[in-house]
Steps between C-alpha positions, in 0.01 A plus 500: 500500500477865611507395868793268433699767314433752776610255768813409309643856521549523877587132528780523241620831647548339844649181359765690309561792735526342845853404606650158481458333734176605664562492874183292542661157444559533131855354514402171666190474282717538190759261645242222513466538123879515454550184703239317289673622187810318625305179565506556874190492724613724785440423867381816674709468820809354334557613139706820464428769246635427155799684356272682257289639780802595702655678199189716461501577871859614468428709193209673680713585803342257744834444664570869537439690825294745293242233408176557697341229708141379436384791711717745308736560789882487504561357843809278493760310303395353166485123448827322426477307173780270612338423835242242389415157621236269641266593784682422825351204690374512859390861503229631734196675349653833582840415359332370184314831454824691543684277249220541251510877540865498400528206263162413352605678179738207427223243460280411207219523752196546266543140394267394781219643284279298271693489168260561207607859430870423519470194275311699239757783507800273469488468118466879475808546717700246301420662169552861603815423700643307207457778250542818702616413856365515849350847494308418183359194673394707800321758287343240273334334799392838634341588171308171498384587849381839374305327220335271749414780744351706216259215424328568832337818371279340229421219747384761750280660234347163406441418868339841563267455204376171651465632856343830389361456149395809307704724735783613281637738754567212746697314236702815422573564869599131549745531217641820658547336839680210337720701264590768749593304812855610584574203715401261222693688234810515723511156663309310234762564233814380678612141466276317743242223513247772605481584130361168386282453807338839441436436132350155571292665770343733251398208280377305798280784620363551149391138468371469857289813460371403156387149610346604830126428503511283189522120488848372557594221260782251569699687232468821700595323816816366329595841356453677836699234675782543251484877545517474877777243476702710258462799726624302802788360294592864428460614865354291776307791654273476191307251718324812630288479185320189627202693649436650159517156341259360759247782463509475120442126505236498771298811410146392414432448131198381310502124439773421751499347847715583801640147494610541137672830582684339791618214276638738243661716768666183635616415150653849451671474835641160418636616170658807667674288763608251235685781324716536806589129519823535291616777732420287806704214356792733417490638857512146644818443304661838579371588846375166638144631530220591267575869555824685584348533848729567792802552275324787322407651838871552564508749208354780709695789643234570763444329834193286567226709656137455598164629386449820693296818437824680411589232244148514348527878454847467346379216272198691367690828466779347308254321273315821415806707449669250272184408307460860389852636471724196467833405657742614628289763677577843369642386168235709320424859597178609665464152646346598834224733374425257219455213737264702711308598186485136390377378838218754495392375161531137623266572789225564245520146357332310788222757511432436128521123530259493790252730321513307172470155657190620681344683202571273207207279412673243279678217681766482228587867524542467881709188446744674272543785741538263790769301316699817423479603865598148615808516282615827660419391857661158446826643368510768768453230761778293343736799497422613850511151654817390314722619791339234721676235292837654605417556868412864431862586418391733216194695395276456199549707181254627252655324200403164654137587420561632147349181341166660593587844364243489218223414746622771731498750211138413425399545866681832518320614190167395644576676822581824326181475290268407780627735774582808288167528323567839345680450170714814527638405841559142396683603180706756697616236748587258221689772311689602816591134558630460145700823510670410828588152382644628170713754688621229741598270216663761277698669780584162652632363171702814446655480848580129511863542405544842667676375811567754773847658484649289782871484527710331766665733753870513580470212747733673753473808719622833358846619595367774729286258707598471867625148546523327843582151626250278678481140606173311462414159365241220489556125446308197376656153462836596359380825344607836631368833392695790646504880477847652534452861387234764470512796263280803572391669172300819582498609138294192403324487836623150529705277724726233349582172671801292395383141518705184482331168440720194577388149422703253704249222447576209259219591253374801313286749694220725368444836668287803410785754481252779574400499867211670677648801674333644801565744783248448782158482327620678186583291191733642233543404135813312397562571128672219316569700188698756696683237702791278406350229271570200724384153384211321664676163509832453681707188436650292781807674642427821316488848655359817338511859615302802382314810598124527567328831427234568768270796457563601860588871545807525729360814657213286640736267688605540859784341695243293694349346183539143377452410135363150451588338169282190465609268217189296439490138402872417490502137371772266619556119481324476165189679633458266796538808713345834403520778756544874536845628598493822705789738515454771763726800441559725798518860369649610828826320417523656160557857603166629365406826662160578345 
């Protein structure tokens, strides 16, 4: 109970303090629940967000130019809540990625996930929403998530006591590494199926470790199969726990044979797969296949790539960063030094596992340690290999492996104990870890709603700016982007470009508004907040005009210079054509004399 109470404090703090919505897919996760509460099973690539989800997005400023992107940047026009609709047919892979970048927010896209978490949370949503409204429902589910995440701490303690009996310090350290994991506290308490998968993972690890090296009965095989099946019904990547299941079932035990262990492992596997049969049947009805498959692959805003050394480095780096500090990167302070600190501690774990597996005399003790290690390795492999299922269009994230967090905490505790043999040094490292995490969580919670003082600029050049006429334009299938005037603003060290976007095509056109501005090899920042707030979607026959603020000091320009404004990924003909439109502005014709 002490471990649970201690874990509940940071979990509840993050659940209640972090903004609505978390930028890590909380809105579409919650929308799956909302849709079910209306008696609708959403289709990931078709169903649009519910009015309740949209209303919260509006209330939280999602449709404002001041709302940060998933990376925290303010780079272009906000989404248009009135510009929604189905995914255009006939798009290329590149056009699909561009459309998803701009419009994926419209879709109830998390409904391609296995549904157990969302089904269980639907009654909670219905009750809370009925009595107190949408926000009460959001926080009620977050609090339930915090209660589930807090249960991991006592499970980590129990697992540590089985792996390292009579070593109280290992159990205490395992509790600390579970309670004070910023990424888990941050991302594990938003509305997401990660919550249930992680909690089930703690129970699964506890049972698998406990029963390793002892005779498996058919009852145990059934229970482990149900646990694995429930985990996969919460999140399909839970399948990474299979190596731990196999080791636990097959580890030598007195009075058992290898054939009997294989039979029980097969039974557990059959039960686990049987748990997924209702989902398979549902997918056949909704998607025409046993999984969402190719239709779910469309829900990626990255291009298909290949397995390269660069991708592997990015995959592993992202996994480590997000495991320790959570997402989005930089949400909590001290993230970079903490991640480095955490990785150094993690490097001690394989040293300890290798040493203990070699030194321990009892087969059962080795089995329990091996099962814990298999759980961690299996979930890491699942997280890091998941991008392969989407043609490497994204990288793996640490939260995908959180179902093995209790096993990881035990291995970290063993690593610290076995490598740092001097008690004072070991306790100092643990204390430093705890202090850093507490500071991260406290300061992070205090700063969640302290948005930077960003205000839109005037949107037009000042009256004293030198204004000259130019003539430059670029075209693409009925779309013309032209620059008619330049304003030189030495006071702001900026150059303004008056841009007119004319859509003469018969359908709406999407454009980025903010171009990439370059002079020779130099690239200059175009600031949307200081520019005229032009829309990113232009109706058929519509023309819009506004000024773009470019951080290009007029004194650096010469009459021989050309400024290239590259409007990337202009989408015409319902995204059948997606190309860059270049507008080359000749400074020599503008009268610049820098």
